[in-house]
C-alpha positions as CSV (number, residue, x, y, z in Angstrom):
1,M,14.0,-15.3,-1.3
2,A,12.6,-13.9,-4.5
3,G,8.9,-13.2,-5.2
4,Y,6.7,-15.4,-7.2
5,Y,3.2,-15.7,-8.8
6,V,0.5,-18.1,-7.6
7,L,-2.0,-19.0,-10.4
8,S,-5.3,-20.4,-9.4
9,K,-8.6,-21.6,-10.9
10,G,-11.7,-20.5,-8.9
11,K,-14.9,-22.3,-8.4
12,T,-16.5,-20.4,-11.3
13,G,-13.8,-21.8,-13.7
14,K,-12.0,-18.4,-14.0
15,Y,-8.4,-17.9,-13.3
16,S,-6.6,-15.3,-11.2
17,F,-3.2,-14.8,-9.7
18,N,-1.5,-13.3,-6.7
19,L,2.0,-11.8,-6.7
20,K,3.8,-12.8,-3.5
21,S,6.8,-11.2,-2.0
22,G,9.8,-13.3,-0.9
23,N,8.3,-13.5,2.6
24,H,5.1,-15.1,1.1
25,Q,2.9,-12.0,1.6
26,T,0.4,-11.2,-1.2
27,V,1.3,-7.8,-2.6
28,L,-1.0,-7.8,-5.7
29,T,-4.2,-9.6,-6.6
30,S,-5.4,-9.9,-10.2
31,Q,-8.8,-9.6,-11.7
32,A,-10.6,-12.8,-12.8
33,Y,-9.7,-14.1,-16.3
34,E,-11.6,-16.5,-18.6
35,S,-8.7,-18.7,-19.3
36,R,-5.3,-19.8,-18.0
37,E,-3.7,-18.2,-21.0
38,A,-5.4,-14.8,-20.3
39,A,-4.2,-15.0,-16.7
40,M,-0.6,-15.7,-17.9
41,G,-1.0,-12.6,-20.1
42,G,-2.0,-10.6,-17.0
43,I,1.2,-11.8,-15.3
44,A,3.2,-10.7,-18.4
45,S,1.5,-7.3,-18.1
46,V,2.5,-7.0,-14.4
47,R,6.1,-7.7,-15.4
48,A,5.9,-5.1,-18.2
49,N,4.2,-2.3,-16.2
50,A,5.3,-2.7,-12.6
51,A,8.5,-0.7,-12.8
52,D,6.6,2.5,-14.1
53,D,5.4,4.5,-11.1
54,A,2.9,6.2,-13.4
55,R,1.0,2.9,-13.7
56,Y,0.0,2.9,-10.0
57,E,-3.2,4.7,-9.0
58,R,-3.2,5.4,-5.3
59,K,-6.6,5.4,-3.7
60,T,-8.4,5.7,-0.4
61,S,-11.3,3.4,0.7
62,K,-14.5,4.7,2.2
63,D,-13.2,3.9,5.6
64,G,-10.0,5.8,5.1
65,Q,-7.6,3.0,4.3
66,C,-5.1,3.2,1.5
67,F,-4.7,0.9,-1.5
68,F,-3.4,1.0,-5.0
69,V,-4.3,-0.5,-8.4
70,L,-1.7,-1.3,-11.1
71,K,-2.9,-0.4,-14.6
72,A,-1.6,-1.3,-18.0
73,A,-0.7,1.3,-20.7
74,N,-4.3,1.1,-22.0
75,A,-5.6,2.0,-18.4
76,Q,-7.0,-1.4,-17.8
77,V,-6.6,-2.6,-14.2
78,I,-4.2,-5.5,-13.9
79,G,-4.4,-5.9,-10.2
80,K,-5.0,-4.3,-6.8
81,S,-3.4,-4.3,-3.4
82,E,-4.7,-5.1,0.0
83,L,-5.9,-2.3,2.3
84,Y,-3.2,-0.4,4.2
85,P,-3.8,1.7,7.3
86,V,-1.5,4.6,6.1
87,A,-0.1,5.8,2.9
88,A,3.5,5.1,3.9
89,T,2.7,1.4,4.3
90,M,1.0,1.4,0.9
91,E,4.1,2.9,-0.7
92,K,6.1,0.0,0.7
93,G,3.5,-2.3,-0.9
94,I,4.1,-0.6,-4.3
95,A,7.9,-0.9,-3.8
96,S,7.4,-4.6,-3.1
97,V,5.4,-5.1,-6.3
98,K,8.2,-3.3,-8.2
99,A,10.8,-5.5,-6.6
100,N,9.0,-8.8,-7.2
101,A,7.1,-8.3,-10.4
102,A,10.0,-9.5,-12.7
103,S,9.9,-13.0,-11.2
104,V,9.6,-15.8,-13.7
105,T,8.3,-18.3,-11.1
106,V,4.7,-19.2,-11.5
107,K,3.3,-21.7,-9.0
108,E,0.0,-23.5,-9.6
109,A,-2.3,-23.3,-6.6
110,A,-3.2,-26.7,-5.1
């Protein structure tokens, strides 16, 4: 099964999205956007930037877990990953974003 995006509106009225892999695991979570249109622009930015390995910033949390952020060409953060126990698992997460980002399927959260 192919990956897809889930677009949702939060309690504050802001929008965000998650990129899900084919097995329904969240592989990237966006920032909050003021409007649905802006969130859709964020999804377009993921599609445009995900294939470029230079757009991924690999980081380590204070407790030693690994995570990454995906950045646009202007260095703005588009989304971030969950925390991974080791770098090798984080790299699999990056590979999953690359593999699923081109999806045109956007589901509205219930």
